[in-house]
C-alpha positions, 0 to 999 in steps of 0.5 A, a space after each residue: 493470486 486471483 485473476 482480478 488482482 493479476 489483471 489490475 497489476 498488469 494495468 497499473 504498469 501499463 504506459 497507457 494512462 487510461 488503462 492505468 486509471 481503470 486498473 487502479 480501482 480493482 487494485 484498491 478493492 483487491 488489496 485494501 483489506 490485506 494492507 489495512 490488516 497489516 497496518 492496523 497491526 502496527 498502528 492500532 488506529 483505523 483512521 491513521 491506517 486509512 491515511 497511510 493507505 491513501 498516501 501509499 496508493 498515491 505513490 503507487 499511482 505515481 510510480 508503479 514500476 516496482 510492481 512489474 514482476 509480482 507473482 503472488 500476494 506475499 511478494 506484493 505485500 513485501 514489495 509495497 511495504 519496502 518501497 511504498 509503505 515503510 516510510 509513511 508508517 514510520 512517520 505516523 508511528 513516530 508522531 503517534 508515540 512522540 508523547 510517550 515518555 521513557 521511564 527513568 
């Protein structure tokens, strides 16, 4: 994990709101591509992926506690998926595939 991402994670879990706000932008820059690639694999629509990521980053901002003990990018992706992304991804996936009919 690179130094900027590690420092952003430390800043996000800080109690000072100013430091958290300053840490959010580097965190988004460092993780956007990784999360977007992961979401695009499932949704196949860039606009939907961006909408899901917007909600995920808002959830992380509101409750960053799960990101305290992250040591590598794989662990970060797993934690964000399990605690922040999974439910949003399911909602969008169901909405997109609602009109597909099962063959008889």
